[in-house]
N, C-alpha and C positions, 0 to 999 in steps of 0.2 A: 666475515667482512670481505668484500670483493676488492681485489687489487688489480690495477692495470700494470702489466709488466712491460718495460722497455729495456733494451740492453745497449751497452757500449762495449763491443768486444775487443777493442784495441787491435794490435797488429800481430798477435800470436797466430799460429797455424789454426785456421778455422776448422780443419778436419779433426785435429787432435782435441780441440775444444769441444766439438760436438760429441765425440766419442767419450770424453771424460764426463760430460754432462749426462749422457745416457747411462754410463756406468754408475754415477753417483745418485741421480734422481729419476732417471728414465725419461727426462724431458730436456730439450735444448732449444734455445731461441737465438738464432744467429742473424744479426742485421748485416746488410750489404753482402749477402752470400754471392750474388752476382752483380755485375756492373749496372749502373743506371741505363746505359745504352741497351743492354740485353733485356732488362726489364721492359723498356719501352718497345723493343722489337717484338717480344712475346705478347705484350698487351695489344699491339697492332695486329698481330696474327689472330688473336682471339676476336677482335672486332671484325676482321675480314671474314673469318669463319662464321661468325654470327650473322653478318649480312648475307652470306651465301646459304643460310638456313641449315648449317651443319650441327647445330646444338639441339639436344633433345631433353625433355623433362627427365630429371633424375628419378630413379626408383629405389626402393629399399628391398632388402632380402637378396637371395641368391638362387639361381637355378629355377626350379618349379615354384619356389615361394616368392619370386620377384613380383613386385606389385607397385603400382602408382598410388602414392599416399600423400597428396599435396598438403594435407593438414599436418603432416609430420616433416615433410621435406619438399621444398618447391624451388630448388635451384635448377639450372640447366647445365648439361655436361656434353663434352665432346671427347670420346676416347681417343687416345694417341697410339700410333704404331711405334712402339719404342724400339723395335728392330730396324725400322726405316724412318727415322725422324726427319722432319723438315730441316733445311739449312739453318733456320732460326732456332729450332729446338736443340740441335746437335751440341752446341757448346754447354748447355745446361746438363744434358744427359752425360756428357763427359765428366762434368763435375760430380754428378751423382755416382758414376762408376768409381771415381776416386774415393768418394765417401763410403761406398759399399765395401771396397777393399780395406779401408781403414777400420771399419766396424768389424769385419770378419777377422782381421789380424789381431785386433785387441780384445774383442768380446766373443769370438768363436761362435757366431750366430748361424753360420752356414747360409747367408743370404746369397741367392743366385740370380735374381732378376728383379726388375722394377716394372710395375704396371701403373698407369696413371691417366688422368684426363684433365683437360681444361675445365674450369668451373666458372660459371657466371651466375651471381645472385642479382637479379634485378631489384630495384628499390622495393623494400618491404618483404623480400623473400628471406627465409630462415630455415634452420634445420634443428629439430629438437634433439634432446640429449640422447647420445648413442655411443657405442663402442665401434671401433673400426674393424675388429675381427669378428667375422660371422660366427654364430653359435654352431659348434660342431666342425669348424674349419680352422686349421692351424696355419694356413699359408701366409697370411699377412702378419708380419712381425714388427716392422718399423714404418711408421707413418712419416711422410715428408710433404709439407705444405709450403709452397713457394708463392708469396703474394706479389701481385703485379699491378698494384694500384698507385697511381701518381698523386703525390701531395695529399695523402689521406690525413684527415684531422679527427680528433676524438669525437667532435660533434657529428661526424658522418656515421657513427655507429658501426655495426658490422663486426664487432669483436668476436674472436674465438674465445668462448668461455670454457675453461678447463676445470673439471670437478675432481674431488678426491674419489679414488676407487676403493677397492677392498683392501689394498695393501697400505700400510702406514707410509707417510711421505713427509719429508722435511720441507716441502714446498708450501708457500702461502696459498693454499687452495680454499675456495675457488679463486681463480685469477682470470683476468680478461687480457687478451693479447690483441692489439690492434693489427689490422692487415696492411702493414706498411710495405710499399714496393721494395723488393729485394730481400725482404725478411724471410728466412727459412725456419719453420717450426718443425722439429723432429721429435718423435716420442715413441715409446714402446706401445704398440697398437692395442694390446689387451689390458693396459694398465689404467688408462685415464678416460672416463666418460667425458664427453665434451659436446658442445652445441655451438651453432653459429647464430648470432643475434642479427636481427634485421638492420639494414642500413638505409640511408636516404639517397644513395647513389649506387650505380653498378659496382659490384665487388667481384674482383677477378683473382683467380689463382690457378696454379698448376698443382694438382693434388694427386698423391700416389703413395705406393707402398712397396717397400722391399719385401720380397717373398722368399720362403723356403720351399723346397720340394715337398709335396704332400705324400 
């Protein structure tokens, strides 16, 4: 049975909460991770970059195996310079740096950097079931997806559908997570196969990964 998961995280420390979730289940969903003002500012930056032609069709694979497969994945992405973020991006990357330090102190993962891109799924676009860690590559350890959609409704579609992987889980899988603005979804990258369902409106996010040294 597919379940739609929403959360009410209360007022406790969001970083402790995410770390505890990762330790217990490998997956955390934190609503209002950033302010509505920052959500709107990041969404506006996506729109401006889109109008300037700065987005490209996303590809699958890595290195020499990189290929365009629109029947599998047909979103558009814009890679970010995380070492030199824009003024709008900087507050979010500071939050991620705090989260990285919390994870390393508590879970000893040795995370040392974040890589990420803006993602835009036009209406009807989707991404088939996949893992975030490439075969034969260990760098991507923790996935972080920040949604930037204003007033998203269930009838808009576009859920992140998370499936059970090879490890036993106490989570009610499969589950569907709506891409609500300000919601941060964090999970162990090699543990959960997942897909993005098609939506009836533009679906925007800042998607990335905490990495370890290869």
